[in-house]
N, CA, C and O atoms as CSV, one atom per row, in Angstrom:
chain,resi,resn,atom,element,x,y,z
A,1,UNK,N,N,-3.091,-4.202,39.065
A,1,UNK,CA,C,-2.813,-5.485,38.218
A,1,UNK,C,C,-2.601,-5.014,36.735
A,1,UNK,O,O,-3.434,-4.415,36.054
A,2,UNK,N,N,-1.314,-5.400,36.350
A,2,UNK,CA,C,-0.884,-4.937,34.985
A,2,UNK,C,C,-1.667,-5.760,34.001
A,2,UNK,O,O,-1.864,-6.966,34.150
A,3,UNK,N,N,-2.098,-5.052,32.996
A,3,UNK,CA,C,-2.790,-5.794,31.802
A,3,UNK,C,C,-2.184,-5.170,30.497
A,3,UNK,O,O,-1.960,-3.967,30.365
A,4,UNK,N,N,-1.948,-6.123,29.557
A,4,UNK,CA,C,-1.484,-5.663,28.274
A,4,UNK,C,C,-2.458,-6.417,27.318
A,4,UNK,O,O,-2.594,-7.637,27.410
A,5,UNK,N,N,-3.090,-5.718,26.459
A,5,UNK,CA,C,-4.030,-6.206,25.460
A,5,UNK,C,C,-3.634,-5.826,24.048
A,5,UNK,O,O,-3.674,-4.658,23.660
A,6,UNK,N,N,-3.262,-6.814,23.311
A,6,UNK,CA,C,-2.919,-6.571,21.897
A,6,UNK,C,C,-4.179,-6.611,21.028
A,6,UNK,O,O,-5.207,-7.202,21.358
A,7,UNK,N,N,-4.002,-5.900,19.836
A,7,UNK,CA,C,-5.090,-5.895,18.884
A,7,UNK,C,C,-4.515,-5.510,17.558
A,7,UNK,O,O,-3.398,-4.993,17.528
A,8,UNK,N,N,-5.209,-5.728,16.430
A,8,UNK,CA,C,-4.676,-5.309,15.146
A,8,UNK,C,C,-4.268,-6.309,14.308
A,8,UNK,O,O,-4.002,-5.979,13.152
A,9,UNK,N,N,-4.146,-7.577,14.661
A,9,UNK,CA,C,-3.621,-8.614,13.875
A,9,UNK,C,C,-4.656,-8.985,12.861
A,9,UNK,O,O,-5.796,-8.530,12.955
A,10,UNK,N,N,-4.300,-9.803,11.884
A,10,UNK,CA,C,-5.080,-10.234,10.868
A,10,UNK,C,C,-4.354,-10.884,9.664
A,10,UNK,O,O,-3.170,-11.210,9.744
A,11,UNK,N,N,-5.118,-11.070,8.516
A,11,UNK,CA,C,-4.552,-11.648,7.434
A,11,UNK,C,C,-4.347,-10.533,6.309
A,11,UNK,O,O,-5.247,-9.770,5.960
A,12,UNK,N,N,-3.066,-10.530,5.790
A,12,UNK,CA,C,-2.646,-9.574,4.749
A,12,UNK,C,C,-1.818,-10.225,3.727
A,12,UNK,O,O,-1.144,-11.226,3.970
A,13,UNK,N,N,-1.874,-9.638,2.559
A,13,UNK,CA,C,-1.031,-10.173,1.434
A,13,UNK,C,C,0.435,-9.710,1.609
A,13,UNK,O,O,0.644,-8.722,2.313
A,14,UNK,N,N,1.359,-10.292,1.077
A,14,UNK,CA,C,2.733,-9.987,1.082
A,14,UNK,C,C,2.862,-8.521,0.465
A,14,UNK,O,O,2.227,-8.190,-0.536
A,15,UNK,N,N,3.658,-7.743,1.084
A,15,UNK,CA,C,3.776,-6.384,0.689
A,15,UNK,C,C,2.907,-5.470,1.429
A,15,UNK,O,O,3.172,-4.268,1.410
A,16,UNK,N,N,1.910,-5.904,2.073
A,16,UNK,CA,C,0.976,-5.064,2.770
A,16,UNK,C,C,1.412,-4.654,4.164
A,16,UNK,O,O,2.525,-4.944,4.602
A,17,UNK,N,N,0.527,-3.987,4.832
A,17,UNK,CA,C,0.845,-3.293,6.081
A,17,UNK,C,C,-0.159,-3.685,7.177
A,17,UNK,O,O,-1.318,-3.943,6.852
A,18,UNK,N,N,0.212,-3.740,8.395
A,18,UNK,CA,C,-0.706,-3.818,9.531
A,18,UNK,C,C,-0.136,-2.964,10.730
A,18,UNK,O,O,1.070,-2.737,10.826
A,19,UNK,N,N,-0.960,-2.556,11.535
A,19,UNK,CA,C,-0.609,-1.850,12.803
A,19,UNK,C,C,-1.108,-2.464,13.974
A,19,UNK,O,O,-2.317,-2.474,14.207
A,20,UNK,N,N,-0.220,-3.011,14.780
A,20,UNK,CA,C,-0.647,-3.638,16.066
A,20,UNK,C,C,-0.691,-2.575,17.126
A,20,UNK,O,O,0.021,-1.571,17.104
A,21,UNK,N,N,-1.593,-2.866,18.075
A,21,UNK,CA,C,-1.669,-1.985,19.254
A,21,UNK,C,C,-1.532,-2.802,20.543
A,21,UNK,O,O,-1.962,-3.954,20.612
A,22,UNK,N,N,-0.928,-2.189,21.551
A,22,UNK,CA,C,-0.908,-2.896,22.867
A,22,UNK,C,C,-1.314,-1.790,23.858
A,22,UNK,O,O,-0.566,-0.842,24.099
A,23,UNK,N,N,-2.582,-1.953,24.450
A,23,UNK,CA,C,-3.131,-1.126,25.448
A,23,UNK,C,C,-2.649,-1.589,26.793
A,23,UNK,O,O,-2.941,-2.703,27.229
A,24,UNK,N,N,-1.884,-0.695,27.466
A,24,UNK,CA,C,-1.244,-1.089,28.806
A,24,UNK,C,C,-2.083,-0.361,29.893
A,24,UNK,O,O,-2.491,0.791,29.745
A,25,UNK,N,N,-2.310,-1.118,30.992
A,25,UNK,CA,C,-3.039,-0.576,32.102
A,25,UNK,C,C,-2.516,-1.226,33.368
A,25,UNK,O,O,-1.799,-2.224,33.291
A,26,UNK,N,N,-2.858,-0.688,34.533
A,26,UNK,CA,C,-2.476,-1.161,35.829
A,26,UNK,C,C,-1.368,-0.443,36.538
A,26,UNK,O,O,-1.223,-0.605,37.749
A,27,UNK,N,N,-0.635,0.289,35.896
A,27,UNK,CA,C,0.460,1.094,36.659
A,27,UNK,C,C,0.908,2.128,35.588
A,27,UNK,O,O,0.414,2.200,34.463
A,28,UNK,N,N,1.889,2.911,36.064
A,28,UNK,CA,C,2.475,3.897,35.235
A,28,UNK,C,C,3.662,3.191,34.533
A,28,UNK,O,O,4.447,2.479,35.160
A,29,UNK,N,N,3.756,3.418,33.225
A,29,UNK,CA,C,4.765,2.628,32.458
A,29,UNK,C,C,5.936,3.543,32.030
A,29,UNK,O,O,6.717,3.172,31.153
A,30,UNK,N,N,6.060,4.745,32.652
A,30,UNK,CA,C,7.111,5.737,32.121
A,30,UNK,C,C,8.473,5.112,32.486
A,30,UNK,O,O,9.448,5.464,31.823
A,31,UNK,N,N,8.621,4.259,33.433
A,31,UNK,CA,C,9.984,3.671,33.794
A,31,UNK,C,C,10.047,2.242,33.226
A,31,UNK,O,O,10.745,1.399,33.790
A,32,UNK,N,N,9.376,1.966,32.186
A,32,UNK,CA,C,9.261,0.597,31.658
A,32,UNK,C,C,9.844,0.597,30.152
A,32,UNK,O,O,9.812,1.603,29.442
A,33,UNK,N,N,10.318,-0.498,29.790
A,33,UNK,CA,C,10.487,-0.730,28.460
A,33,UNK,C,C,9.468,-1.772,27.896
A,33,UNK,O,O,9.181,-2.795,28.517
A,34,UNK,N,N,8.937,-1.445,26.672
A,34,UNK,CA,C,7.795,-2.214,26.125
A,34,UNK,C,C,8.330,-2.909,24.930
A,34,UNK,O,O,8.945,-2.276,24.071
A,35,UNK,N,N,8.124,-4.166,24.840
A,35,UNK,CA,C,8.677,-5.000,23.675
A,35,UNK,C,C,7.556,-5.696,22.898
A,35,UNK,O,O,6.457,-5.937,23.398
A,36,UNK,N,N,7.897,-5.995,21.675
A,36,UNK,CA,C,7.133,-6.832,20.882
A,36,UNK,C,C,7.967,-8.079,20.516
A,36,UNK,O,O,9.125,-7.979,20.111
A,37,UNK,N,N,7.330,-9.261,20.677
A,37,UNK,CA,C,8.026,-10.443,20.389
A,37,UNK,C,C,6.978,-11.171,19.440
A,37,UNK,O,O,5.805,-10.812,19.341
A,38,UNK,N,N,7.551,-12.243,18.752
A,38,UNK,CA,C,6.601,-13.095,17.909
A,38,UNK,C,C,7.087,-14.519,17.961
A,38,UNK,O,O,8.251,-14.838,18.207
A,39,UNK,N,N,6.066,-15.373,17.702
A,39,UNK,CA,C,6.333,-16.805,17.775
A,39,UNK,C,C,5.658,-17.449,16.552
A,39,UNK,O,O,4.440,-17.341,16.405
A,40,UNK,N,N,6.392,-18.091,15.706
A,40,UNK,CA,C,5.754,-18.864,14.608
A,40,UNK,C,C,5.573,-20.272,15.028
A,40,UNK,O,O,6.162,-20.743,16.000
A,41,UNK,N,N,4.731,-20.952,14.265
A,41,UNK,CA,C,4.458,-22.424,14.707
A,41,UNK,C,C,5.771,-23.183,14.703
A,41,UNK,O,O,6.553,-23.089,13.757
A,42,UNK,N,N,6.008,-23.939,15.773
A,42,UNK,CA,C,7.183,-24.820,15.953
A,42,UNK,C,C,8.493,-24.087,16.219
A,42,UNK,O,O,9.570,-24.683,16.202
A,43,UNK,N,N,8.376,-22.735,16.474
A,43,UNK,CA,C,9.699,-22.023,16.657
A,43,UNK,C,C,9.568,-21.356,18.060
A,43,UNK,O,O,8.518,-21.286,18.699
A,44,UNK,N,N,10.777,-20.879,18.447
A,44,UNK,CA,C,10.813,-20.142,19.683
A,44,UNK,C,C,10.232,-18.723,19.478
A,44,UNK,O,O,9.991,-18.229,18.377
A,45,UNK,N,N,10.047,-18.158,20.622
A,45,UNK,CA,C,9.501,-16.760,20.678
A,45,UNK,C,C,10.746,-15.798,20.417
A,45,UNK,O,O,11.777,-15.924,21.077
A,46,UNK,N,N,10.615,-14.909,19.503
A,46,UNK,CA,C,11.733,-14.143,19.034
A,46,UNK,C,C,11.488,-12.669,19.190
A,46,UNK,O,O,10.375,-12.188,18.978
A,47,UNK,N,N,12.567,-11.919,19.575
A,47,UNK,CA,C,12.454,-10.494,19.792
A,47,UNK,C,C,12.109,-9.815,18.437
A,47,UNK,O,O,12.564,-10.241,17.376
A,48,UNK,N,N,11.339,-8.811,18.517
A,48,UNK,CA,C,11.009,-7.972,17.303
A,48,UNK,C,C,11.425,-6.556,17.475
A,48,UNK,O,O,12.155,-6.029,16.634
A,49,UNK,N,N,10.976,-5.875,18.578
A,49,UNK,CA,C,11.336,-4.460,18.761
A,49,UNK,C,C,11.053,-4.133,20.204
A,49,UNK,O,O,10.290,-4.837,20.866
A,50,UNK,N,N,11.663,-3.064,20.705
A,50,UNK,CA,C,11.398,-2.604,22.037
A,50,UNK,C,C,11.566,-1.093,22.060
A,50,UNK,O,O,12.290,-0.514,21.250
A,51,UNK,N,N,10.877,-0.473,23.008
A,51,UNK,CA,C,10.943,0.972,23.167
A,51,UNK,C,C,10.909,1.348,24.626
A,51,UNK,O,O,10.073,0.866,25.391
A,52,UNK,N,N,11.822,2.210,25.000
A,52,UNK,CA,C,11.873,2.618,26.409
A,52,UNK,C,C,10.911,3.877,26.464
A,52,UNK,O,O,11.074,4.899,25.798
A,53,UNK,N,N,9.890,3.645,27.357
A,53,UNK,CA,C,8.829,4.584,27.398
A,53,UNK,C,C,9.223,6.037,27.669
A,53,UNK,O,O,8.682,6.938,27.028
A,54,UNK,N,N,10.107,6.280,28.557
A,54,UNK,CA,C,10.351,7.618,28.932
A,54,UNK,C,C,11.189,8.267,27.824
A,54,UNK,O,O,10.855,9.356,27.358
A,55,UNK,N,N,12.238,7.630,27.412
A,55,UNK,CA,C,13.155,8.310,26.418
A,55,UNK,C,C,12.730,8.092,24.969
A,55,UNK,O,O,13.182,8.833,24.097
A,56,UNK,N,N,11.867,7.091,24.668
A,56,UNK,CA,C,11.501,6.918,23.374
A,56,UNK,C,C,12.555,6.111,22.533
A,56,UNK,O,O,12.385,5.883,21.335
A,57,UNK,N,N,13.649,5.698,23.237
A,57,UNK,CA,C,14.714,4.899,22.413
A,57,UNK,C,C,14.162,3.579,21.974
A,57,UNK,O,O,13.458,2.870,22.693
A,58,UNK,N,N,14.513,3.298,20.781
A,58,UNK,CA,C,13.930,2.009,20.126
A,58,UNK,C,C,15.125,1.152,19.750
A,58,UNK,O,O,16.246,1.594,19.499
A,59,UNK,N,N,14.743,-0.183,19.738
A,59,UNK,CA,C,15.729,-1.263,19.179
A,59,UNK,C,C,14.864,-2.160,18.370
A,59,UNK,O,O,13.677,-2.332,18.645
A,60,UNK,N,N,15.516,-2.779,17.284
A,60,UNK,CA,C,14.837,-3.637,16.368
A,60,UNK,C,C,15.629,-4.848,16.075
A,60,UNK,O,O,16.857,-4.766,16.080
A,61,UNK,N,N,15.032,-5.968,15.821
A,61,UNK,CA,C,15.696,-7.141,15.229
A,61,UNK,C,C,16.099,-6.824,13.810
A,61,UNK,O,O,15.388,-6.155,13.060
A,62,UNK,N,N,17.251,-7.326,13.475
A,62,UNK,CA,C,17.729,-7.080,12.062
A,62,UNK,C,C,16.657,-7.423,10.994
A,62,UNK,O,O,16.569,-6.814,9.928
A,63,UNK,N,N,15.837,-8.462,11.372
A,63,UNK,CA,C,14.969,-8.984,10.284
A,63,UNK,C,C,13.801,-8.105,9.950
A,63,UNK,O,O,13.070,-8.337,8.987
A,64,UNK,N,N,13.628,-7.019,10.821
A,64,UNK,CA,C,12.538,-6.055,10.672
A,64,UNK,C,C,12.906,-4.685,10.491
A,64,UNK,O,O,12.080,-3.833,10.161
A,65,UNK,N,N,14.243,-4.414,10.717
A,65,UNK,CA,C,14.662,-3.000,10.503
A,65,UNK,C,C,14.369,-2.489,9.177
A,65,UNK,O,O,14.541,-3.137,8.145
A,66,UNK,N,N,13.892,-1.227,9.244
A,66,UNK,CA,C,13.515,-0.520,8.002
A,66,UNK,C,C,12.089,-0.916,7.544
A,66,UNK,O,O,11.550,-0.307,6.620
A,67,UNK,N,N,11.494,-1.914,8.175
A,67,UNK,CA,C,10.078,-2.243,7.736
A,67,UNK,C,C,9.134,-2.040,8.923
A,67,UNK,O,O,7.988,-1.637,8.725
A,68,UNK,N,N,9.530,-2.274,9.998
A,68,UNK,CA,C,8.583,-2.058,11.271
A,68,UNK,C,C,9.061,-0.898,12.011
A,68,UNK,O,O,10.246,-0.564,11.999
A,69,UNK,N,N,8.070,-0.223,12.716
A,69,UNK,CA,C,8.417,0.942,13.565
A,69,UNK,C,C,7.572,0.771,14.820
A,69,UNK,O,O,6.355,0.591,14.773
A,70,UNK,N,N,8.277,0.836,15.939
A,70,UNK,CA,C,7.613,0.796,17.291
A,70,UNK,C,C,7.397,2.190,17.802
A,70,UNK,O,O,8.261,3.036,17.571
A,71,UNK,N,N,6.322,2.499,18.475
A,71,UNK,CA,C,6.076,3.826,19.076
A,71,UNK,C,C,5.139,3.725,20.185
A,71,UNK,O,O,4.509,2.684,20.373
A,72,UNK,N,N,5.006,4.792,20.964
A,72,UNK,CA,C,4.116,4.861,22.086
A,72,UNK,C,C,3.353,6.099,22.082
A,72,UNK,O,O,3.775,7.122,21.544
A,73,UNK,N,N,2.233,6.015,22.677
A,73,UNK,CA,C,1.229,7.198,22.772
A,73,UNK,C,C,0.998,7.400,24.278
A,73,UNK,O,O,0.238,6.637,24.875
A,74,UNK,N,N,1.597,8.354,24.881
A,74,UNK,CA,C,1.544,8.643,26.294
A,74,UNK,C,C,0.082,8.719,26.813
A,74,UNK,O,O,-0.311,8.123,27.816
A,75,UNK,N,N,-0.742,9.580,25.958
A,75,UNK,CA,C,-2.064,9.903,26.397
A,75,UNK,C,C,-2.929,8.743,26.402
A,75,UNK,O,O,-3.869,8.692,27.195
A,76,UNK,N,N,-2.685,7.773,25.556
A,76,UNK,CA,C,-3.569,6.528,25.451
A,76,UNK,C,C,-2.893,5.356,26.163
A,76,UNK,O,O,-3.482,4.277,26.219
A,77,UNK,N,N,-1.644,5.521,26.729
A,77,UNK,CA,C,-1.009,4.393,27.382
A,77,UNK,C,C,-0.924,3.158,26.417
A,77,UNK,O,O,-1.154,2.019,26.825
A,78,UNK,N,N,-0.598,3.422,25.178
A,78,UNK,CA,C,-0.604,2.446,24.167
A,78,UNK,C,C,0.682,2.436,23.330
A,78,UNK,O,O,1.202,3.483,22.945
A,79,UNK,N,N,1.170,1.235,23.065
A,79,UNK,CA,C,2.339,0.959,22.320
A,79,UNK,C,C,1.931,0.345,20.900
A,79,UNK,O,O,1.111,-0.572,20.850
A,80,UNK,N,N,2.488,0.841,19.812
A,80,UNK,CA,C,2.159,0.413,18.528
A,80,UNK,C,C,3.342,-0.266,17.847
A,80,UNK,O,O,4.509,0.021,18.113
A,81,UNK,N,N,2.973,-1.189,16.948
A,81,UNK,CA,C,3.951,-1.723,16.015
A,81,UNK,C,C,3.421,-1.597,14.611
A,81,UNK,O,O,2.544,-2.365,14.216
A,82,UNK,N,N,3.935,-0.637,13.833
A,82,UNK,CA,C,3.574,-0.430,12.448
A,82,UNK,C,C,4.489,-1.332,11.593
A,82,UNK,O,O,5.715,-1.222,11.579
A,83,UNK,N,N,3.811,-2.197,10.913
A,83,UNK,CA,C,4.480,-3.210,10.086
A,83,UNK,C,C,4.244,-3.067,8.595
A,83,UNK,O,O,3.111,-3.260,8.154
A,84,UNK,N,N,5.257,-2.736,7.786
A,84,UNK,CA,C,5.220,-2.464,6.395
A,84,UNK,C,C,5.966,-3.540,5.685
A,84,UNK,O,O,6.735,-4.317,6.251
A,85,UNK,N,N,5.680,-3.539,4.341
A,85,UNK,CA,C,6.373,-4.484,3.444
A,85,UNK,C,C,6.329,-5.925,4.138
A,85,UNK,O,O,7.376,-6.554,4.294
A,86,UNK,N,N,5.285,-6.355,4.487
A,86,UNK,CA,C,5.136,-7.626,5.210
A,86,UNK,C,C,5.488,-8.831,4.257
A,86,UNK,O,O,5.157,-8.837,3.072
A,87,UNK,N,N,6.182,-9.844,4.862
A,87,UNK,CA,C,6.585,-10.993,4.189
A,87,UNK,C,C,5.949,-12.195,4.751
A,87,UNK,O,O,5.587,-12.187,5.928
A,88,UNK,N,N,5.775,-13.296,3.952
A,88,UNK,CA,C,5.242,-14.530,4.611
A,88,UNK,C,C,6.016,-15.021,5.889
A,88,UNK,O,O,5.472,-15.671,6.782
A,89,UNK,N,N,7.329,-14.649,5.889
A,89,UNK,CA,C,8.073,-15.048,7.096
A,89,UNK,C,C,7.714,-14.289,8.286
A,89,UNK,O,O,8.115,-14.658,9.389
A,90,UNK,N,N,6.969,-13.232,8.138
A,90,UNK,CA,C,6.441,-12.452,9.359
A,90,UNK,C,C,5.330,-13.077,10.050
A,90,UNK,O,O,4.946,-12.676,11.148
A,91,UNK,N,N,4.761,-14.133,9.379
A,91,UNK,CA,C,3.575,-14.823,9.960
A,91,UNK,C,C,3.892,-15.356,11.335
A,91,UNK,O,O,4.849,-16.117,11.480
A,92,UNK,N,N,3.152,-15.002,12.325
A,92,UNK,CA,C,3.418,-15.489,13.752
A,92,UNK,C,C,2.399,-14.878,14.660
A,92,UNK,O,O,1.660,-13.977,14.263
A,93,UNK,N,N,2.349,-15.372,15.910
A,93,UNK,CA,C,1.532,-14.670,16.953
A,93,UNK,C,C,2.465,-13.629,17.506
A,93,UNK,O,O,3.601,-13.937,17.866
A,94,UNK,N,N,2.012,-12.426,17.578
A,94,UNK,CA,C,2.747,-11.226,18.148
A,94,UNK,C,C,2.301,-10.975,19.520
A,94,UNK,O,O,1.106,-10.898,19.808
A,95,UNK,N,N,3.336,-10.835,20.446
A,95,UNK,CA,C,2.987,-10.577,21.765
A,95,UNK,C,C,3.619,-9.254,22.195
A,95,UNK,O,O,4.737,-8.946,21.781
A,96,UNK,N,N,2.913,-8.457,23.028
A,96,UNK,CA,C,3.338,-7.374,23.730
A,96,UNK,C,C,3.870,-7.722,25.116
A,96,UNK,O,O,3.301,-8.588,25.781
A,97,UNK,N,N,4.970,-7.060,25.585
A,97,UNK,CA,C,5.573,-7.364,26.805
A,97,UNK,C,C,6.088,-6.139,27.483
A,97,UNK,O,O,6.322,-5.129,26.819
A,98,UNK,N,N,6.282,-6.180,28.806
A,98,UNK,CA,C,6.815,-5.109,29.547
A,98,UNK,C,C,7.729,-5.428,30.639
A,98,UNK,O,O,7.626,-6.498,31.237
A,99,UNK,N,N,8.586,-4.592,30.923
A,99,UNK,CA,C,9.626,-4.777,31.962
A,99,UNK,C,C,10.089,-3.434,32.518
A,99,UNK,O,O,10.140,-2.448,31.784
A,100,UNK,N,N,10.428,-3.383,33.814
A,100,UNK,CA,C,11.040,-2.128,34.211
A,100,UNK,C,C,12.346,-1.860,33.507
A,100,UNK,O,O,13.144,-2.768,33.273
A,101,UNK,N,N,12.556,-0.596,33.170
A,101,UNK,CA,C,13.736,-0.250,32.422
A,101,UNK,C,C,15.044,-0.592,33.131
A,101,UNK,O,O,16.072,-0.831,32.497
A,102,UNK,N,N,14.977,-0.608,34.484
A,102,UNK,CA,C,16.093,-0.847,35.323
A,102,UNK,C,C,16.388,-2.332,35.470
A,102,UNK,O,O,17.400,-2.637,36.101
A,103,UNK,N,N,15.661,-3.242,34.987
A,103,UNK,CA,C,15.944,-4.648,35.087
A,103,UNK,C,C,17.200,-4.983,34.244
A,103,UNK,O,O,17.374,-4.497,33.126
A,104,UNK,N,N,18.074,-5.846,34.845
A,104,UNK,CA,C,19.245,-6.207,34.146
A,104,UNK,C,C,18.901,-7.262,33.070
A,104,UNK,O,O,17.734,-7.626,32.930
A,105,UNK,N,N,19.827,-7.724,32.362
A,105,UNK,CA,C,19.676,-8.658,31.340
A,105,UNK,C,C,19.419,-8.086,30.003
A,105,UNK,O,O,19.216,-6.877,29.888
A,106,UNK,N,N,19.416,-8.885,28.980
A,106,UNK,CA,C,19.293,-8.330,27.654
A,106,UNK,C,C,17.931,-8.047,27.268
A,106,UNK,O,O,17.026,-8.852,27.489
A,107,UNK,N,N,17.741,-6.879,26.673
A,107,UNK,CA,C,16.349,-6.345,26.268
A,107,UNK,C,C,15.864,-7.267,25.174
A,107,UNK,O,O,14.670,-7.245,24.875
A,108,UNK,N,N,16.686,-8.058,24.570
A,108,UNK,CA,C,16.282,-8.925,23.435
A,108,UNK,C,C,15.818,-10.249,23.853
A,108,UNK,O,O,15.417,-11.019,22.981
A,109,UNK,N,N,15.824,-10.625,25.146
A,109,UNK,CA,C,15.404,-11.873,25.530
A,109,UNK,C,C,14.007,-11.696,26.273
A,109,UNK,O,O,13.725,-10.780,27.047
A,110,UNK,N,N,13.197,-12.738,25.890
A,110,UNK,CA,C,11.815,-12.630,26.447
A,110,UNK,C,C,11.856,-12.925,27.921
A,110,UNK,O,O,10.937,-12.537,28.642
A,111,UNK,N,N,12.889,-13.600,28.404
A,111,UNK,CA,C,13.017,-14.005,29.872
A,111,UNK,C,C,13.132,-12.678,30.791
A,111,UNK,O,O,12.785,-12.694,31.972
A,112,UNK,N,N,13.588,-11.664,30.226
A,112,UNK,CA,C,13.713,-10.372,30.877
A,112,UNK,C,C,12.520,-9.534,30.992
A,112,UNK,O,O,12.603,-8.418,31.506
A,113,UNK,N,N,11.359,-10.023,30.523
A,113,UNK,CA,C,10.159,-9.170,30.523
A,113,UNK,C,C,9.191,-9.931,31.569
A,113,UNK,O,O,9.074,-11.153,31.651
A,114,UNK,N,N,8.540,-8.992,32.331
A,114,UNK,CA,C,7.616,-9.447,33.371
A,114,UNK,C,C,6.262,-9.749,33.040
A,114,UNK,O,O,5.668,-10.710,33.528
A,115,UNK,N,N,5.718,-8.887,32.154
A,115,UNK,CA,C,4.287,-8.947,31.853
A,115,UNK,C,C,4.098,-9.127,30.375
A,115,UNK,O,O,4.859,-8.618,29.552
A,116,UNK,N,N,3.052,-9.874,30.061
A,116,UNK,CA,C,2.733,-10.322,28.687
A,116,UNK,C,C,1.292,-10.242,28.304
A,116,UNK,O,O,0.421,-10.559,29.114
A,117,UNK,N,N,1.012,-9.834,27.110
A,117,UNK,CA,C,-0.428,-9.863,26.536
A,117,UNK,C,C,-0.656,-11.343,26.077
A,117,UNK,O,O,0.158,-12.261,26.184
A,118,UNK,N,N,-1.849,-11.398,25.575
A,118,UNK,CA,C,-2.346,-12.687,25.232
A,118,UNK,C,C,-1.952,-13.093,23.746
A,118,UNK,O,O,-2.106,-14.252,23.359
A,119,UNK,N,N,-1.455,-12.128,22.959
A,119,UNK,CA,C,-0.999,-12.328,21.702
A,119,UNK,C,C,-2.050,-12.079,20.585
A,119,UNK,O,O,-3.239,-12.267,20.839
A,120,UNK,N,N,-1.671,-11.686,19.425
A,120,UNK,CA,C,-2.471,-11.415,18.279
A,120,UNK,C,C,-1.802,-12.100,17.019
A,120,UNK,O,O,-0.598,-12.021,16.773
A,121,UNK,N,N,-2.700,-12.761,16.274
A,121,UNK,CA,C,-2.232,-13.528,15.057
A,121,UNK,C,C,-2.033,-12.614,13.929
A,121,UNK,O,O,-2.921,-11.820,13.621
A,122,UNK,N,N,-0.835,-12.681,13.244
A,122,UNK,CA,C,-0.626,-12.009,12.007
A,122,UNK,C,C,-0.225,-13.071,10.933
A,122,UNK,O,O,0.772,-13.779,11.078
A,123,UNK,N,N,-1.002,-13.143,9.911
A,123,UNK,CA,C,-0.757,-14.050,8.853
A,123,UNK,C,C,-0.555,-13.319,7.527
A,123,UNK,O,O,-1.428,-12.604,7.034
A,124,UNK,N,N,0.641,-13.536,6.976
A,124,UNK,CA,C,0.871,-12.884,5.626
A,124,UNK,C,C,0.936,-13.998,4.447
A,124,UNK,O,O,1.737,-14.933,4.446
A,125,UNK,N,N,0.069,-13.776,3.552
A,125,UNK,CA,C,-0.093,-14.793,2.456
A,125,UNK,C,C,0.882,-14.268,1.280
A,125,UNK,O,O,1.187,-13.088,1.105
A,126,UNK,N,N,1.274,-15.265,0.579
A,126,UNK,CA,C,2.283,-15.006,-0.603
A,126,UNK,C,C,1.501,-14.723,-1.834
A,126,UNK,O,O,2.081,-14.489,-2.894
């Protein structure tokens, strides 16, 4: 049974940093892509970043490029999202997601991911 458990959210001032973690269990994820999405109140869930576990190839939303970094730790089976220079617009619930790398469809769409964590709240004050 696949489980994704996020942690690391919280309240931070604008300009600050947070690191989110996603602990993955239940299978081998070497052939998976792991994504971070976020959903602000009253808005749709949006793509933030994704990483292909085996190759380490990464993709980012334009809104976070240069500020956020996605990475993975093979020994801990954990994916991270380092968030720097945070803005109030980054306030949202952040979700970790997983999908087989071979799945078709856009890596930027939440509908192409099979497994989801419960989410962690990030609040950035101005």
